[in-house]
LONU-24277 format. One record per residue (C-alpha): residue number from 0; x, z, y. Coordinates in steps of 0.2 Angstrom, whole numbers, plus 2048, in hexadecimal, padded with zeros to 3 digits. Last residue first. Layout:
<sites>
SITE  k  east  up  north
SITE  NUM  X  Z  Y;
...
</sites>
This chain:
<sites>
SITE  k  east  up  north
SITE  610  90A  7D5  808;
SITE  609  911  7D1  7F6;
SITE  608  908  7BF  7F7;
SITE  607  911  7BA  804;
SITE  606  921  7BB  7FA;
SITE  605  91D  7B0  7ED;
SITE  604  924  7B4  7DA;
SITE  603  933  7B0  7D3;
SITE  602  93B  7B5  7C1;
SITE  601  94D  7B7  7BA;
SITE  600  955  7BB  7AA;
SITE  599  968  7B8  7A5;
SITE  598  971  7BA  796;
SITE  597  984  7BA  794;
SITE  596  996  7B7  788;
SITE  595  995  7B5  777;
SITE  594  986  7A9  779;
SITE  593  983  7A0  789;
SITE  592  972  7A7  78E;
SITE  591  962  79F  79B;
SITE  590  952  7A5  79C;
SITE  589  944  7A2  7A8;
SITE  588  934  7AE  7A9;
SITE  587  921  7A6  7B0;
SITE  586  922  7A9  7C4;
SITE  585  91A  795  7C6;
SITE  584  90E  799  7BC;
SITE  583  905  7A5  7C6;
SITE  582  905  7B6  7CD;
SITE  581  8FD  7C3  7C3;
SITE  580  8F8  7B8  7B5;
SITE  579  909  7B0  7B4;
SITE  578  914  7C1  7B7;
SITE  577  909  7CA  7AD;
SITE  576  90C  7BD  79D;
SITE  575  91E  7BA  7A1;
SITE  574  91E  7CF  79F;
SITE  573  914  7D0  790;
SITE  572  921  7C0  787;
SITE  571  932  7C9  78C;
SITE  570  92C  7DB  784;
SITE  569  925  7D2  775;
SITE  568  934  7CC  772;
SITE  567  934  7D1  75F;
SITE  566  927  7C5  75C;
SITE  565  911  7C5  75A;
SITE  564  90F  7C5  76B;
SITE  563  90C  7B0  76D;
SITE  562  8FE  7AF  779;
SITE  561  90A  7AA  789;
SITE  560  910  79C  77E;
SITE  559  91D  795  78C;
SITE  558  926  7A4  78B;
SITE  557  923  7A4  776;
SITE  556  92E  792  77A;
SITE  555  939  79A  782;
SITE  554  93E  7A8  775;
SITE  553  940  799  769;
SITE  552  94B  78E  773;
SITE  551  958  79D  775;
SITE  550  957  79F  763;
SITE  549  95E  790  760;
SITE  548  96B  791  76C;
SITE  547  973  7A1  767;
SITE  546  96C  7B0  773;
SITE  545  97A  7BA  77C;
SITE  544  986  7C9  777;
SITE  543  985  7D0  786;
SITE  542  98C  7CF  798;
SITE  541  97A  7D1  7A0;
SITE  540  970  7C9  7AE;
SITE  539  95E  7CF  7B4;
SITE  538  958  7C5  7C2;
SITE  537  94B  7C6  7CE;
SITE  536  945  7B9  7DC;
SITE  535  93B  7BD  7EA;
SITE  534  932  7AD  7EF;
SITE  533  92E  7A5  802;
SITE  532  93F  79B  804;
SITE  531  949  7A9  7FD;
SITE  530  94A  7BA  7FB;
SITE  529  955  7C5  7F0;
SITE  528  955  7D4  7E0;
SITE  527  963  7D2  7D4;
SITE  526  966  7DE  7C5;
SITE  525  979  7DE  7BE;
SITE  524  97A  7E5  7AB;
SITE  523  98C  7E5  7A6;
SITE  522  995  7E9  795;
SITE  521  9A1  7F3  78F;
SITE  520  9A7  7EF  77E;
SITE  519  9A1  7E8  76C;
SITE  518  991  7DF  76F;
SITE  517  97F  7E3  765;
SITE  516  97C  7F1  772;
SITE  515  97D  7E6  781;
SITE  514  973  7D8  77C;
SITE  513  963  7D9  773;
SITE  512  960  7EC  777;
SITE  511  965  7EF  787;
SITE  510  960  7DD  78C;
SITE  509  94F  7E0  788;
SITE  508  950  7EF  78F;
SITE  507  954  7E6  79F;
SITE  506  946  7DB  79E;
SITE  505  937  7E8  798;
SITE  504  93E  7F4  7A8;
SITE  503  93D  7E7  7B5;
SITE  502  92C  7E2  7B6;
SITE  501  925  7F7  7B6;
SITE  500  918  7F5  7C3;
SITE  499  913  7E5  7CB;
SITE  498  91B  7E2  7DC;
SITE  497  91A  7E7  7ED;
SITE  496  927  7E3  7FB;
SITE  495  931  7F0  804;
SITE  494  943  7EF  7FB;
SITE  493  942  7DC  7FF;
SITE  492  94B  7DE  810;
SITE  491  95A  7EA  808;
SITE  490  95F  7DA  7FC;
SITE  489  961  7E4  7EA;
SITE  488  96F  7DF  7E3;
SITE  487  970  7EF  7D4;
SITE  486  97F  7EF  7C8;
SITE  485  97D  7F8  7B6;
SITE  484  98D  7FD  7AC;
SITE  483  98B  7FC  798;
SITE  482  98F  804  78A;
SITE  481  999  815  790;
SITE  480  98E  820  788;
SITE  479  97C  817  781;
SITE  478  96E  824  77F;
SITE  477  974  82E  78D;
SITE  476  976  81C  797;
SITE  475  966  815  791;
SITE  474  95E  826  798;
SITE  473  967  823  7A8;
SITE  472  960  80F  7A8;
SITE  471  94F  817  7A6;
SITE  470  950  821  7B5;
SITE  469  958  811  7BE;
SITE  468  949  805  7BC;
SITE  467  93D  812  7C4;
SITE  466  949  813  7D4;
SITE  465  94A  7FF  7D0;
SITE  464  934  7FE  7D0;
SITE  463  934  80A  7DF;
SITE  462  940  800  7EB;
SITE  461  935  7F0  7E4;
SITE  460  926  7FA  7ED;
SITE  459  918  7FD  7E0;
SITE  458  90A  7F2  7DC;
SITE  457  8FB  7FB  7CF;
SITE  456  8F7  7EE  7C0;
SITE  455  900  7FB  7B4;
SITE  454  8F4  80A  7BB;
SITE  453  8FE  81A  7B7;
SITE  452  907  81D  7A6;
SITE  451  917  813  7AC;
SITE  450  91A  820  7BA;
SITE  449  917  82F  7B1;
SITE  448  91F  82A  7A2;
SITE  447  92F  827  7AE;
SITE  446  930  836  7B6;
SITE  445  92E  840  7A4;
SITE  444  939  836  79E;
SITE  443  947  838  7AB;
SITE  442  944  84C  7A9;
SITE  441  947  84A  794;
SITE  440  956  841  796;
SITE  439  95D  84E  7A2;
SITE  438  957  85A  798;
SITE  437  960  853  787;
SITE  436  970  850  791;
SITE  435  972  862  797;
SITE  434  96C  86D  7A8;
SITE  433  970  87E  7A4;
SITE  432  96F  88D  799;
SITE  431  971  881  789;
SITE  430  962  889  780;
SITE  429  957  88E  78F;
SITE  428  95B  87C  796;
SITE  427  953  873  788;
SITE  426  944  880  786;
SITE  425  942  87A  799;
SITE  424  943  867  796;
SITE  423  936  86C  786;
SITE  422  92A  873  78F;
SITE  421  92B  866  79E;
SITE  420  929  859  790;
SITE  419  918  862  78C;
SITE  418  911  862  79B;
SITE  417  915  850  79B;
SITE  416  90B  84E  78D;
SITE  415  8FC  857  790;
SITE  414  8FB  84E  7A2;
SITE  413  8FB  83C  799;
SITE  412  8F0  841  78B;
SITE  411  8E0  848  79A;
SITE  410  8E4  83B  7A6;
SITE  409  8DD  82E  797;
SITE  408  8CC  83B  792;
SITE  407  8C8  83B  7A6;
SITE  406  8C8  827  7A6;
SITE  405  8BF  826  794;
SITE  404  8B2  832  79D;
SITE  403  8AF  827  7AD;
SITE  402  8AE  817  7A3;
SITE  401  8A0  81F  797;
SITE  400  898  821  7AB;
SITE  399  898  810  7B0;
SITE  398  895  80A  7A1;
SITE  397  885  814  7A1;
SITE  396  881  810  7B3;
SITE  395  885  7FD  7B0;
SITE  394  877  7FD  7A1;
SITE  393  86B  806  7AE;
SITE  392  86E  7F6  7B9;
SITE  391  86A  7E9  7AB;
SITE  390  858  7F2  7A6;
SITE  389  856  7F3  7BB;
SITE  388  85C  7E0  7BB;
SITE  387  84F  7DB  7AD;
SITE  386  841  7E3  7B4;
SITE  385  846  7D9  7C6;
SITE  384  847  7C6  7BE;
SITE  383  837  7BF  7C4;
SITE  382  838  7CA  7D6;
SITE  381  849  7C1  7D5;
SITE  380  843  7AF  7D2;
SITE  379  837  7B0  7E0;
SITE  378  846  7B5  7EA;
SITE  377  84F  7A7  7E5;
SITE  376  841  79A  7E8;
SITE  375  840  7A1  7FA;
SITE  374  852  7A0  7FC;
SITE  373  852  78E  7F7;
SITE  372  844  78A  801;
SITE  371  84B  78F  80F;
SITE  370  85B  789  80F;
SITE  369  852  776  80D;
SITE  368  857  767  804;
SITE  367  85B  76F  7F4;
SITE  366  86B  76E  7ED;
SITE  365  86D  77F  7E8;
SITE  364  860  77B  7DB;
SITE  363  84E  781  7DC;
SITE  362  848  793  7D6;
SITE  361  83B  790  7CA;
SITE  360  828  78E  7CD;
SITE  359  81E  79B  7D6;
SITE  358  811  7A4  7CA;
SITE  357  81D  7B3  7C4;
SITE  356  81C  7B8  7D8;
SITE  355  80C  7BB  7D9;
SITE  354  80E  7CE  7D5;
SITE  353  81A  7CF  7E6;
SITE  352  80B  7CD  7F3;
SITE  351  815  7D2  803;
SITE  350  826  7CB  7FE;
SITE  349  821  7BC  7F9;
SITE  348  815  7B8  80A;
SITE  347  825  7BD  813;
SITE  346  82E  7AF  80C;
SITE  345  821  7A3  80D;
SITE  344  81F  7A6  820;
SITE  343  833  7A4  821;
SITE  342  831  794  819;
SITE  341  825  78E  825;
SITE  340  82E  797  833;
SITE  339  83E  78A  82E;
SITE  338  835  77B  832;
SITE  337  82B  780  83F;
SITE  336  83C  787  849;
SITE  335  846  778  844;
SITE  334  839  76D  84A;
SITE  333  837  773  85B;
SITE  332  84A  777  85D;
SITE  331  84E  763  858;
SITE  330  83F  75E  867;
SITE  329  849  76B  874;
SITE  328  859  764  870;
SITE  327  854  753  872;
SITE  326  84A  756  883;
SITE  325  85D  760  887;
SITE  324  866  74F  883;
SITE  323  85B  746  88D;
SITE  322  85D  74E  89B;
SITE  321  871  74E  899;
SITE  320  872  73D  898;
SITE  319  868  738  8A8;
SITE  318  872  745  8B1;
SITE  317  881  73C  8A9;
SITE  316  87B  72A  8AC;
SITE  315  877  730  8BD;
SITE  314  88A  739  8C2;
SITE  313  891  728  8BB;
SITE  312  888  71C  8C6;
SITE  311  88D  72A  8D3;
SITE  310  89F  729  8CF;
SITE  309  89F  717  8CE;
SITE  308  897  714  8E1;
SITE  307  8A3  723  8E9;
SITE  306  8AC  717  8F4;
SITE  305  89E  70D  8F4;
SITE  304  890  71D  8F7;
SITE  303  89D  723  903;
SITE  302  89C  716  910;
SITE  301  8AE  713  918;
SITE  300  8AF  714  92A;
SITE  299  8C0  70E  931;
SITE  298  8C7  716  942;
SITE  297  8D5  70E  94A;
SITE  296  8DE  715  95B;
SITE  295  8E9  70C  969;
SITE  294  8F6  714  970;
SITE  293  901  707  977;
SITE  292  902  6FC  966;
SITE  291  912  706  95E;
SITE  290  90C  718  95A;
SITE  289  8FB  713  953;
SITE  288  8EF  720  951;
SITE  287  8E6  71E  93F;
SITE  286  8D7  728  93A;
SITE  285  8CD  725  92A;
SITE  284  8BA  729  92B;
SITE  283  8B0  72A  919;
SITE  282  89F  728  91E;
SITE  281  88F  72E  91B;
SITE  280  88D  73B  92A;
SITE  279  8A2  73A  92D;
SITE  278  8AD  741  922;
SITE  277  8BE  743  925;
SITE  276  8CF  739  923;
SITE  275  8E0  739  92C;
SITE  274  8EB  729  92C;
SITE  273  8FF  72E  930;
SITE  272  908  725  93F;
SITE  271  901  732  94A;
SITE  270  906  741  93E;
SITE  269  90B  74D  94F;
SITE  268  8F7  752  951;
SITE  267  8EB  748  944;
SITE  266  8E0  755  947;
SITE  265  8DD  753  95A;
SITE  264  8DC  740  958;
SITE  263  8CF  743  949;
SITE  262  8C3  74C  954;
SITE  261  8C8  741  966;
SITE  260  8C5  733  958;
SITE  259  8B3  738  954;
SITE  258  8AC  73B  965;
SITE  257  8B0  72A  969;
SITE  256  8A8  723  959;
SITE  255  899  72D  95D;
SITE  254  89A  72A  96F;
SITE  253  899  717  96B;
SITE  252  88A  716  960;
SITE  251  88C  713  94D;
SITE  250  883  702  946;
SITE  249  88A  6F7  953;
SITE  248  894  6EF  947;
SITE  247  8A8  6EA  947;
SITE  246  8AA  6F3  959;
SITE  245  8BB  6EF  963;
SITE  244  8BE  6F6  972;
SITE  243  8B8  709  971;
SITE  242  8BF  711  980;
SITE  241  8CA  720  97F;
SITE  240  8D6  71B  98E;
SITE  239  8E4  718  980;
SITE  238  8D8  709  977;
SITE  237  8CC  70E  96B;
SITE  236  8CC  6FF  95A;
SITE  235  8BB  703  94E;
SITE  234  8BC  6FD  93B;
SITE  233  8AE  6FB  92F;
SITE  232  8AA  6FA  91C;
SITE  231  89A  6F5  91B;
SITE  230  89F  6EF  909;
SITE  229  8B0  6F6  903;
SITE  228  8C1  6EF  903;
SITE  227  8C2  6E8  915;
SITE  226  8D2  6DF  919;
SITE  225  8C8  6CE  917;
SITE  224  8BB  6D4  927;
SITE  223  8CD  6D8  930;
SITE  222  8D3  6C6  92D;
SITE  221  8C1  6BF  932;
SITE  220  8C0  6CB  941;
SITE  219  8D1  6C6  949;
SITE  218  8CB  6B3  946;
SITE  217  8BB  6B6  94E;
SITE  216  8C4  6BE  95C;
SITE  215  8D1  6B0  961;
SITE  214  8DD  6B8  96A;
SITE  213  8E0  6B6  97F;
SITE  212  8EF  6BC  985;
SITE  211  8EF  6C1  99A;
SITE  210  8FE  6C2  9A4;
SITE  209  8FB  6CB  9B5;
SITE  208  906  6CC  9C5;
SITE  207  90F  6D4  9D4;
SITE  206  90C  6E6  9CF;
SITE  205  918  6F0  9DA;
SITE  204  921  6FE  9CE;
SITE  203  933  6F7  9D3;
SITE  202  944  6F2  9C7;
SITE  201  93C  6DD  9CA;
SITE  200  92A  6DD  9CF;
SITE  199  91D  6E2  9C3;
SITE  198  912  6D9  9B7;
SITE  197  904  6E1  9B0;
SITE  196  8FF  6DC  99D;
SITE  195  8EB  6D8  998;
SITE  194  8E7  6D5  986;
SITE  193  8D6  6C9  984;
SITE  192  8CE  6C9  973;
SITE  191  8C2  6B9  973;
SITE  190  8B0  6B5  96D;
SITE  189  8AF  6A3  973;
SITE  188  8A9  698  980;
SITE  187  8B2  68B  982;
SITE  186  8BF  686  98E;
SITE  185  8C1  67B  99E;
SITE  184  8B6  68A  9A9;
SITE  183  8C3  695  9A8;
SITE  182  8C6  6A8  9A1;
SITE  181  8B9  6A4  994;
SITE  180  8A9  6B0  990;
SITE  179  8A7  6B8  980;
SITE  178  8B2  6C8  984;
SITE  177  8BC  6D5  97B;
SITE  176  8C9  6DE  986;
SITE  175  8DA  6E5  986;
SITE  174  8E4  6F2  990;
SITE  173  8F7  6EF  993;
SITE  172  8FF  6FB  9A2;
SITE  171  8F3  706  9A4;
SITE  170  8F5  713  9B0;
SITE  169  8E2  711  9B9;
SITE  168  8D9  704  9C1;
SITE  167  8DA  6F3  9BD;
SITE  166  8DE  6E9  9CD;
SITE  165  8E2  6D9  9C3;
SITE  164  8D5  6DC  9B7;
SITE  163  8C8  6DD  9C7;
SITE  162  8D4  6CE  9CE;
SITE  161  8CF  6C4  9BE;
SITE  160  8BE  6C8  9BD;
SITE  159  8BC  6C2  9CE;
SITE  158  8C6  6B4  9CB;
SITE  157  8B9  6AC  9BD;
SITE  156  8A9  6B2  9CA;
SITE  155  8B5  6A5  9D8;
SITE  154  8B6  697  9CB;
SITE  153  8C7  692  9C6;
SITE  152  8D5  688  9CC;
SITE  151  8E3  683  9BF;
SITE  150  8F5  685  9BF;
SITE  149  8FB  677  9B5;
SITE  148  906  678  9A4;
SITE  147  8F4  675  99A;
SITE  146  8FA  684  98B;
SITE  145  905  68C  99A;
SITE  144  8F5  691  9A3;
SITE  143  8F9  697  9B5;
SITE  142  8EB  69D  9C0;
SITE  141  8E6  697  9D0;
SITE  140  8D8  69E  9DB;
SITE  139  8E2  696  9EC;
SITE  138  8E5  6A3  9F5;
SITE  137  8F1  6AD  9EA;
SITE  136  8F3  6BB  9DE;
SITE  135  8FF  6B7  9CE;
SITE  134  8F5  6B5  9BF;
SITE  133  8FD  6B0  9AF;
SITE  132  8F2  6A9  9A1;
SITE  131  8F6  6A8  98F;
SITE  130  8ED  69E  981;
SITE  129  8E4  69E  971;
SITE  128  8EF  6A9  967;
SITE  127  8E7  6AD  955;
SITE  126  8EF  69E  94B;
SITE  125  901  6A2  955;
SITE  124  90D  692  954;
SITE  123  903  689  95F;
SITE  122  902  694  96C;
SITE  121  916  69B  96D;
SITE  120  91B  68C  96D;
SITE  119  910  688  97C;
SITE  118  918  69A  985;
SITE  117  92A  693  988;
SITE  116  925  681  98D;
SITE  115  917  687  99A;
SITE  114  928  68D  9A5;
SITE  113  92F  67C  9A4;
SITE  112  91D  673  9A7;
SITE  111  91A  680  9B8;
SITE  110  92E  67F  9BD;
SITE  109  92A  66B  9BE;
SITE  108  91B  66C  9C7;
SITE  107  924  677  9D4;
SITE  106  92F  66C  9D7;
SITE  105  924  65E  9DA;
SITE  104  91C  665  9E7;
SITE  103  90C  670  9E3;
SITE  102  8FD  66E  9F2;
SITE  101  8FA  67C  9FB;
SITE  100  909  686  9F5;
SITE  99  907  699  9F0;
SITE  98  904  697  9DD;
SITE  97  913  68B  9DC;
SITE  96  91F  698  9E4;
SITE  95  917  6A7  9D9;
SITE  94  91D  69C  9CA;
SITE  93  92E  698  9D2;
SITE  92  931  6AA  9D6;
SITE  91  92D  6B1  9C5;
SITE  90  93A  6A3  9BE;
SITE  89  945  6AB  9C8;
SITE  88  942  6BB  9C5;
SITE  87  947  6B8  9B2;
SITE  86  947  6C9  9AB;
SITE  85  937  6D0  9AE;
SITE  84  92E  6C1  9AC;
SITE  83  934  6BD  99A;
SITE  82  931  6D0  995;
SITE  81  922  6D0  999;
SITE  80  91F  6C0  98E;
SITE  79  927  6C9  981;
SITE  78  91B  6DA  984;
SITE  77  90C  6CF  982;
SITE  76  913  6C6  973;
SITE  75  917  6D6  96C;
SITE  74  907  6DE  96F;
SITE  73  8FD  6CF  962;
SITE  72  90A  6D2  957;
SITE  71  907  6E7  956;
SITE  70  8F3  6E3  956;
SITE  69  8F4  6D9  945;
SITE  68  903  6E7  940;
SITE  67  8F4  6F5  944;
SITE  66  8E8  6EC  93A;
SITE  65  8F2  6EC  92C;
SITE  64  8F6  6FE  92F;
SITE  63  8E3  702  930;
SITE  62  8E1  6F7  920;
SITE  61  8EC  6FF  916;
SITE  60  8E8  713  918;
SITE  59  8D6  70F  916;
SITE  58  8DC  708  904;
SITE  57  8E8  717  901;
SITE  56  8D9  721  906;
SITE  55  8C9  719  8FC;
SITE  54  8D5  718  8EB;
SITE  53  8D9  72C  8EF;
SITE  52  8C6  72F  8F1;
SITE  51  8C0  722  8E2;
SITE  50  8CE  72C  8D5;
SITE  49  8C7  73D  8DB;
SITE  48  8B8  738  8D8;
SITE  47  8BA  732  8C6;
SITE  46  8C5  740  8C1;
SITE  45  8B6  74C  8C6;
SITE  44  8A7  740  8BF;
SITE  43  8B4  73D  8B0;
SITE  42  8B5  751  8AD;
SITE  41  8A4  755  8B1;
SITE  40  89D  749  8A3;
SITE  39  8AA  74F  896;
SITE  38  8A8  761  89A;
SITE  37  895  761  89B;
SITE  36  894  754  88A;
SITE  35  89D  75E  87F;
SITE  34  893  76E  884;
SITE  33  881  767  887;
SITE  32  87E  763  874;
SITE  31  886  771  86C;
SITE  30  880  77C  87A;
SITE  29  86E  772  878;
SITE  28  86B  777  867;
SITE  27  871  788  867;
SITE  26  865  78B  877;
SITE  25  856  783  870;
SITE  24  859  78B  860;
SITE  23  859  79B  869;
SITE  22  849  796  873;
SITE  21  840  792  864;
SITE  20  846  7A1  859;
SITE  19  83D  7AC  869;
SITE  18  82F  7A2  86A;
SITE  17  82C  7A6  857;
SITE  16  82C  7B9  859;
SITE  15  81C  7BB  860;
SITE  14  814  7AF  850;
SITE  13  81E  7BB  844;
SITE  12  81C  7CA  84A;
SITE  11  80A  7CD  843;
SITE  10  80E  7C8  831;
SITE  9  81E  7D3  831;
SITE  8  811  7E3  836;
SITE  7  807  7DA  825;
SITE  6  816  7DE  81E;
SITE  5  818  7EF  820;
SITE  4  805  7F3  81C;
SITE  3  807  7E9  80C;
SITE  2  817  7F2  807;
SITE  1  80E  805  80A;
SITE  0  7FF  801  800;
</sites>
C-alpha cells in the first residue's frame, strides 16, 4: 500500500518535471550546436572586420598620396614659372614694356614670341595643362597667352575678375579656384582648375604681376575617380585658408567637411605626412595634410557599408545560422523529451505494478534502438528473477560465513607453530646458556614462517623480499658452512618498488640444491636487481656445477608448459606460473647454463605495474 502511494506521487511529479527536462535537453543540444558556431562565427567576423579596416586604411592612404602627387606636379609647374620670371629680370622688363605700348613694336613682338617658347613646350607635354596666362597691370586690358604667342585683350568683365585675383586679399602667394567660365572669350566653355601665383619685383615684396595656370578639371576628376577603390567614395580638397576648393559631390555640407577637417588637423599634430582615420557618420574619414603643396589638405570619405560589405554578409549569414540552429535544437529537444518520457512512464508503471511484470516479454538485447527500452525490459527481467536472487543471496551468505570460519582456523595454525618455535628457541638457549647455531636457525625460521604464511598474493617492497631472502640464506649458511658466499647487487632506486612475495627464494634454493651443493669447493651466488627501459630485471647467478644441455632443454620445455608440476623442478615451474599470471607472458623465467661453470636464471616485470 505504501509503495502504491509512493508511485502515485511519482506519477504526479512526472508531468511537472517534463518542462524542466525539455529545457535541460534544449540547453544541452543548443550548447553542443552553438558553441562551435559561436566561436568560429565570431572569430571569422572579427578577423574579416579587422582585415577590411586595415585594407581600407591602406587604400585610402595610397589614394590621398597619389592625389597629392598630382597636385604637387601642378604646383611644381607654377613654381617653375615664378622662378623663371624672378631669375630673368630682363624678360620681365621686356614683357612689361610690351604691356604698356599702345601698339606693339617689332621688338616687342619678337620678345613675346621668344618668351612664349619657354611655356609652349610645357603646355604641349602636360595632358592636364590647358593654358598659361601672365598678367601685368596695364591700361589696355591685355593679358599674355604663351599658347598663342600674343598679348590678347579681353572683355572688361573678365579683366575685373583678373584684377580681383591680382588684388587677392590675404597673405597667400598661391591659391586655387575651380571655374566653369573661360578666362578669355576666345576659349571654349569647360571646367578648369585655376592656380594663381603672385609675381614680385626682384628683391622686394611689391607685387608687380600674376601668373595663372589653367588645368583641365574634367581630366583631373577622371584621374581621381579611377583611383577610388569603393563605390560612393568621395575626395575633397581644402586650401591653406580652410576653404573647400574641390568637392567631388554635393551630398555633404561644406560646413561639416570644414569642421571635420579642423578636428582631424588638430589630431594630426606633427604627423602632417601621415594619414589620420576617424569615423564620420556613416563614413570612415581619412585625412592628409600635404607637407608640400602650400598647406593644402585632403579628406577621403569611404562608406562603411562598402568597407565592411564582406563582414556584413558574414554577420547576416551567422545570425541566420544561429537562429536556424536554435530552432533545430528546440525541435530536437522536444522530440527527445517525448521519446524519453514515453519509456520513463513505462518504467514507473512497472515499479508501481510489479505483479504484472511476469506477463511482460523477455528483455531485449543490448543492440536495442533505445536505451530506455533496454532498461525497461531488464527491469522486468529483474522482477521475474527476484525469488531466484533471494535464494542466491542466502547461499552467498552461508558461503561467506564458512569462509570466515576457515580464515579463523588458518590464523590459529600459524599462531600455534610460531609459539612452539619460540618455546624451542628459549629451551635451546637454556641448554647452552647463550645463543647457538640451533637457536639462530630457529629465530630465522620463525621470521621466515611469519613472512611466508601471510597472503602469498600480497605485494611487498623489493627490499623486504631481499631481507627475507637474507634470513633464508643465513639458515643455509649454517647448514652448509663455508660452502658458498652471497653477493647482492641491488640498484638503490629499485628497492622501493612492490613485487609479489617469495619470487626469489625458490630460485635461490634451486641454485643451492642443484648447483652449489653438488660442486667441490666453495661457490658464489650473486643476486642482481636493476631497472632498464621501464622494466625491473631480477637475475640469480651461481657458480655451481651447471646443467647438461639435454637437461637444460628439458627444464626449458617444462617452463613453457606451465601446467607441468610433477617433476623435480617444481619450484621453477610454480614461480614461472606465478610470474606469467601476475605480470604477463613477457615476465616468464629464462635460464641459461654452462655445464661445470655456471647457471643463471632471470626474469623481468614492468615497472608501471609496480606503482
